[in-house]
ZADO-510952 format. One line per field, with one value per atom (N, C-alpha, C, O): residue number from 1; residue in three letters; atom name; x, y, z. Coordinates in steps of 0.05 Angstrom, whole numbers, plus 5000, padded with zeros to 4 digits. Last residue first. Example, Ala and Ser with C-alpha at 12.3 -4.5 7.8 and 13.67 -1.06 7.14 Angstrom:
BEGIN
nufi 2/2/2/2/1/1/1/1
kolfi SER/SER/SER/SER/ALA/ALA/ALA/ALA
miba N/CA/C/O/N/CA/C/O
east 5257/5273/5258/5268/5264/5246/5264/5285
north 4955/4979/5001/5023/4886/4910/4934/4934
up 5142/5143/5157/5161/5156/5156/5156/5169
//
This chain:
BEGIN
nufi 53/53/53/53/52/52/52/52/51/51/51/51/50/50/50/50/49/49/49/49/48/48/48/48/47/47/47/47/46/46/46/46/45/45/45/45/44/44/44/44/43/43/43/43/42/42/42/42/41/41/41/41/40/40/40/40/39/39/39/39/38/38/38/38/37/37/37/37/36/36/36/36/35/35/35/35/34/34/34/34/33/33/33/33/32/32/32/32/31/31/31/31/30/30/30/30/29/29/29/29/28/28/28/28/27/27/27/27/26/26/26/26/25/25/25/25/24/24/24/24/23/23/23/23/22/22/22/22/21/21/21/21/20/20/20/20/19/19/19/19/18/18/18/18/17/17/17/17/16/16/16/16/15/15/15/15/14/14/14/14/13/13/13/13/12/12/12/12/11/11/11/11/10/10/10/10/9/9/9/9/8/8/8/8/7/7/7/7/6/6/6/6/5/5/5/5/4/4/4/4/3/3/3/3/2/2/2/2/1/1/1/1
kolfi ARG/ARG/ARG/ARG/PHE/PHE/PHE/PHE/ILE/ILE/ILE/ILE/ARG/ARG/ARG/ARG/LYS/LYS/LYS/LYS/ARG/ARG/ARG/ARG/LEU/LEU/LEU/LEU/MET/MET/MET/MET/PHE/PHE/PHE/PHE/CYS/CYS/CYS/CYS/ILE/ILE/ILE/ILE/PHE/PHE/PHE/PHE/ILE/ILE/ILE/ILE/ILE/ILE/ILE/ILE/PHE/PHE/PHE/PHE/ILE/ILE/ILE/ILE/ILE/ILE/ILE/ILE/ILE/ILE/ILE/ILE/VAL/VAL/VAL/VAL/LEU/LEU/LEU/LEU/ALA/ALA/ALA/ALA/PHE/PHE/PHE/PHE/LEU/LEU/LEU/LEU/TRP/TRP/TRP/TRP/TRP/TRP/TRP/TRP/LEU/LEU/LEU/LEU/GLN/GLN/GLN/GLN/ASP/ASP/ASP/ASP/ARG/ARG/ARG/ARG/PHE/PHE/PHE/PHE/LEU/LEU/LEU/LEU/THR/THR/THR/THR/GLU/GLU/GLU/GLU/MET/MET/MET/MET/ARG/ARG/ARG/ARG/LEU/LEU/LEU/LEU/GLN/GLN/GLN/GLN/ALA/ALA/ALA/ALA/SER/SER/SER/SER/MET/MET/MET/MET/LYS/LYS/LYS/LYS/SER/SER/SER/SER/GLU/GLU/GLU/GLU/LYS/LYS/LYS/LYS/GLU/GLU/GLU/GLU/LYS/LYS/LYS/LYS/LYS/LYS/LYS/LYS/ALA/ALA/ALA/ALA/GLN/GLN/GLN/GLN/GLY/GLY/GLY/GLY/GLY/GLY/GLY/GLY/ALA/ALA/ALA/ALA/MET/MET/MET/MET
miba N/CA/C/O/N/CA/C/O/N/CA/C/O/N/CA/C/O/N/CA/C/O/N/CA/C/O/N/CA/C/O/N/CA/C/O/N/CA/C/O/N/CA/C/O/N/CA/C/O/N/CA/C/O/N/CA/C/O/N/CA/C/O/N/CA/C/O/N/CA/C/O/N/CA/C/O/N/CA/C/O/N/CA/C/O/N/CA/C/O/N/CA/C/O/N/CA/C/O/N/CA/C/O/N/CA/C/O/N/CA/C/O/N/CA/C/O/N/CA/C/O/N/CA/C/O/N/CA/C/O/N/CA/C/O/N/CA/C/O/N/CA/C/O/N/CA/C/O/N/CA/C/O/N/CA/C/O/N/CA/C/O/N/CA/C/O/N/CA/C/O/N/CA/C/O/N/CA/C/O/N/CA/C/O/N/CA/C/O/N/CA/C/O/N/CA/C/O/N/CA/C/O/N/CA/C/O/N/CA/C/O/N/CA/C/O/N/CA/C/O/N/CA/C/O/N/CA/C/O/N/CA/C/O/N/CA/C/O
east 8867/8874/8862/8866/8853/8835/8843/8826/8897/8870/8852/8837/8939/8941/8914/8907/8922/8928/8928/8917/8921/8896/8899/8881/8975/8957/8931/8920/8995/9005/8985/8980/8967/8964/8972/8958/8988/8959/8954/8937/9042/9035/9005/8998/9036/9048/9040/9033/9017/9000/9010/8994/9063/9037/9019/9006/9100/9105/9079/9074/9078/9081/9085/9074/9083/9057/9058/9040/9139/9123/9095/9085/9154/9164/9147/9140/9129/9121/9129/9114/9157/9128/9119/9103/9208/9205/9175/9169/9197/9207/9202/9193/9183/9164/9171/9154/9232/9208/9187/9174/9264/9271/9247/9241/9240/9240/9245/9233/9254/9226/9223/9205/9309/9298/9269/9260/9312/9323/9311/9303/9292/9278/9286/9270/9331/9303/9288/9272/9375/9376/9348/9341/9357/9362/9362/9352/9356/9331/9334/9316/9410/9391/9365/9354/9428/9438/9419/9413/9403/9398/9406/9392/9426/9398/9390/9372/9479/9473/9444/9437/9473/9483/9477/9469/9456/9437/9446/9430/9503/9478/9458/9445/9538/9544/9519/9513/9514/9517/9522/9511/9520/9493/9494/9477/9575/9561/9533/9525/9584/9595/9581/9576/9557/9548/9558/9543/9588/9560/9550/9534/9636/9635/9607/9603/9621/9630/9628/9621/9609/9589/9596/9579
north 1396/1420/1420/1439/1347/1370/1395/1413/1315/1309/1334/1341/1335/1335/1332/1345/1324/1352/1354/1374/1269/1283/1312/1324/1257/1250/1266/1275/1275/1288/1282/1300/1240/1269/1283/1301/1191/1196/1226/1236/1200/1195/1201/1214/1205/1227/1224/1244/1154/1178/1201/1216/1124/1119/1143/1152/1145/1147/1144/1159/1129/1158/1162/1181/1073/1086/1115/1126/1068/1060/1073/1083/1086/1100/1093/1111/1046/1074/1090/1106/1000/1002/1031/1039/1015/1009/1012/1024/1018/1042/1038/1057/0965/0986/1011/1024/0940/0933/0955/0962/0963/0968/0962/0977/0941/0970/0977/0995/0888/0896/0926/0934/0892/0883/0891/0899/0907/0925/0918/0936/0861/0887/0907/0921/0825/0821/0847/0854/0847/0845/0841/0853/0841/0868/0868/0886/0785/0801/0829/0839/0774/0764/0780/0787/0797/0807/0799/0815/0764/0793/0805/0822/0715/0718/0748/0756/0727/0719/0724/0735/0736/0757/0752/0770/0686/0708/0732/0746/0656/0650/0673/0680/0679/0681/0676/0690/0663/0692/0696/0715/0608/0620/0650/0659/0604/0595/0607/0615/0623/0637/0630/0647/0583/0611/0627/0643/0538/0539/0568/0575/0554/0549/0550/0562/0555/0580/0577/0596/0499/0521/0546/0558
up 8039/8024/7996/7981/8061/8066/8050/8048/8046/8034/8038/8019/8076/8047/8034/8014/8128/8120/8090/8079/8125/8130/8121/8109/8119/8098/8100/8080/8169/8144/8121/8105/8203/8206/8180/8171/8187/8185/8185/8170/8202/8174/8169/8149/8258/8242/8212/8200/8271/8276/8260/8248/8256/8243/8246/8227/8293/8264/8248/8230/8341/8336/8306/8295/8334/8338/8331/8317/8331/8309/8310/8290/8383/8359/8335/8319/8414/8417/8392/8382/8399/8394/8394/8378/8419/8391/8383/8362/8473/8459/8429/8416/8484/8488/8473/8461/8472/8456/8459/8439/8511/8483/8466/8447/8557/8553/8524/8512/8549/8549/8544/8529/8555/8529/8527/8506/8608/8588/8560/8545/8632/8636/8614/8603/8617/8608/8610/8592/8645/8616/8604/8584/8698/8687/8657/8644/8702/8705/8693/8680/8696/8676/8677/8656/8743/8718/8695/8678/8780/8780/8754/8743/8768/8764/8763/8748/8784/8756/8750/8729/8838/8822/8792/8778/8854/8857/8841/8830/8844/8830/8831/8811/8880/8852/8835/8816/8928/8922/8892/8880/8925/8926/8918/8903/8929/8904/8902/8881/8980/8957/8931/8914/9009/9011/8987/8975/8998/8990/8990/8972/9024/8995/8984/8963/9078/9065/9034/9020/9085/9090/9075/9061
//
C-alpha cells in the first residue's frame, strides 16, 4: 500500500513538471511570435515614414 502511494506521488510530480515545461515552451512560442509581429510592424512603420518623405 505504502509503496504504491509513493509511486503515485512520484508520477504526479513528473506529470506536473512535464506540464510546467510544456507551459513554458508555449509561453516562449508566444513571446517569439509577439517579437516577430512587433518587428514587422516596426519595419512597416519605418518604410511608410521613408515613402511619405
